[in-house]
N, C-alpha and C positions, 0 to 999 in steps of 0.2 A: 586619489590621496592615501598616503600611509595612514596608518592608525598609531602612529609612535613619533616622536618631536623629528624635524630634520634638522642637518647642522645650519647655523645661523651666521656662519663666517664664511664669506666667499675665498676663492683661491687668490691668493696674493693680499691678503689682511693680515694685519700684524697687532701684537698685545704687549705690554712689558710683562716679563716674568718676576714677581715680585719674591721670587724664593731663590735662596742660593742653591746653584746648580754645580755639582762636581762630577768627573768621571774621572776611572782609573784605568792605566794600563801596565800591565807586568807588575802589578804590587805598589804601583805608586799612583798618586793624586797626578793627573796632566793636565787638568782644567778645572780653574775654581772662580767662579763669578757670581757677582749679586748685580750683574748688569745683562743678563740674557734678553731677548723677545723671542715671543711665539711667533711663527710666519706660517702660515697655513698654504702650503704647496699643493696640495689634493684635501679638500675639506671630507671628513670632519676632523682630521687628524693635524696637528700642527707639529713642527719642528723647531727645535733649539737653534737660534742664531746667537752665537757667542762672540764677544770680544776677542780679535785675534791676541791682544796684547793679556789676556786673561788664560793663554794657553801655554803651556811649558816648553822650554825653550827644545828644538831636535825633534818634536812630534810631527811637525807638519815638514813636508819635502815635498816643493815644488816640481811639478812633472814639465813645466814651460808649456802646458795644452790649456786650452780655458773651452768653457761649454757654456751656450748660451740657453738662459730661462727664462719664463716669462717675467718674472722680477727682475733680471739683469744678466748681465755677464760674468763667470765666476772663473777663478786661475783654480785648476784642478791640481790637488797634493795630493800625495800619499801619506797616511796616517794608520799607526798600527797595521791591522789587519785588511784595512779597506782604502776607503778614499774621503777626501774632505775638498769642499770648496769655499775659496776665500773670496770676497768680493769688495773693488775698489770702489765702486760707485753706486748709487741707487740707494734703495729702502735699506739694503743689507751690507751699507758702505761700511769698511774695517771690520767686518764680521766674518764668522767662518762657521759653516753647517758641516757637522761630521754625519757619515755616515753611521747608522747607529750601532751596527755590529763591529765596526772599526776597532772601537774602544770595549774593554772586557765589562764595564760596569758604570753604569749612571745613577745620582743620586738629587733628589729635592730634599733641600736640607740633611737628615741623617735617613731617610727612607728609600731604598733602592727602588728604581722605575723601570719597568720591561717595555721594551718593544717598540714605543715612541713616548713623547710627552704627554702628559694630562691634558685634555682639552679643559681648559677654564671654564669653557660656558658650557659643559657638559655634566651630567650628574650620573652616579652609579649606585643605587640604592637596591638594598636587601629587605624584602618586607614579607612576614611571614603571613599565611593565608589559609583560611578554612574552606575554600571553594574547591569542588568537587573537580580533580583535573585527571584525566587519562589520556595515555599515549598509545596508540596502535600504530602499527605497520602490514599493511597485506591483510587485515584483518586478526592478526596477533596483539593481544595487549601486552605491552612491554611495561607498563608502569601504570598506577592508580593511585591516588590519595586524595585526603580531604586535608592535608598537613604539609603544604608545599611553602617554599620560600619563593617569592617571586624576584626576579633581578628586574629593575627598571633602567636601561642605560640609554641614554640619549644616544638617537639615530638608529638603535636597533628595535627589534620586536622583545617583548617580554619574554625571559626565560624563566621556566618552569624549575625548582629544584626539587627532586623528590628523595623522602628518607630511604636509604638503602633495602630496610625491609620491606617496602612496597614497590621494589623493582624487580622484575621478572628476570632474573639474572641467567636462567636456564636458555633464555633466547639471545644473549649477549656474550661476545666473545673478546677477551681483551687484545689491546691493540698496543703497540710499542710508541705510537704518537703521543708527544708532547708538546703543548703550546702554552704562549705566555700572553699576558694582557696587562697593561699599565693599571688597569682598576681592581682587578683581581689577584693578581700575581701568578704563579706557575700552576699547570694544571698537573696531577699525579698519578691520573687515568685516563684512559679513552677506551670504547667499545665499541665493536661492529656487530651489525645484525645479516647475517648471511652475505650477500654480495654487497649490501650497503656498507661502505666502510667509515669509522669514525662518528658514528651518530650519535654516541652520548659521551659524556665526560663528566670529571670531578675534580674539585680543588679541596685537597686534605688540609692545606696550609694557607689557606687565602691571605689578603692583607686584611688589616685590623678593620677597618669600614665593612668589609665583607664577611665577617665572621660567620653570619649566622647560614653561610652556604657551605661551610666546613663537611666535608664528607658526603655529602647529598651529592646526588646523579642530575644532570640535565639533558635535554635532547633538543637537538637541532629543530627548532618547528619549520625550519625550510623544508624536511626531508621525512617529516613522519606525519601522522594525521595525531591533532590534537583536540581534545574535546573538554571544554572547560563549563561546567553546570550543565551537560548533556548538550552545549551545541558545538557543533564541529567549527573549527577555525579554518579560515583559509589560508594554504601555506602562501608565506610572506616572500617575496621575492628581494633579496639582500645581496650583498658582495660575497657573502659566504655561501649561495647557494649552489654554487660549483666550485668553491674552493678547494685547494690541496691542501689540507694541513701538514703535510709533512714540512713546510717551511717553518712550523713553529711559532706562527704569529697569527691568532685568532681569539675567537670566543673571549 
């Protein structure tokens, strides 16, 4: 059993989206709806399914192909720089699901959303802590502090964010990797340690609810040795254990 919450919605589950959803393409709004639904294709991450009627004319081009999913058969379309799937029957009848990167940007009300929709049943809290936290790798101390911010995100292990003054940057090498998160925003830096690539990251300009982590540095629990109040924690197994961060979608 994991020591952090598991997703509660199974694949194929749906829920209404009580927020205005918009998306842009080439500088104009091409999708504007108050009637989207969440559909969990692969828990814990939902996708927006929006009424076809709320998509601007000319955005969708039918390829004549179809694709079968667990929740129904969709007609494959091109849209922007990617694909979209239109459903004529089933739980997504008269709705379309866009490949996220097909459109330029997505918004919930007036706030931009990154990577995928925010899960309405998930939380992401940044909480200050005075616990003694230390990060080591192969016996080398990378960071140590009694003043971290812990991010508790549903479905993931706690992430410990360190003040930069308590990170041993002589062991860290800057990386060109950048990723994004629907809850925290876009990362502004990554660091590697020797042959261990992209072990640490930072958000200089996180979303408003996560402002306490601005400028702080976190490490992948999955890839380092983490000690909290003197106790060494087991390395958790998560989808990020062997993930390739070059996709730009993580943490």
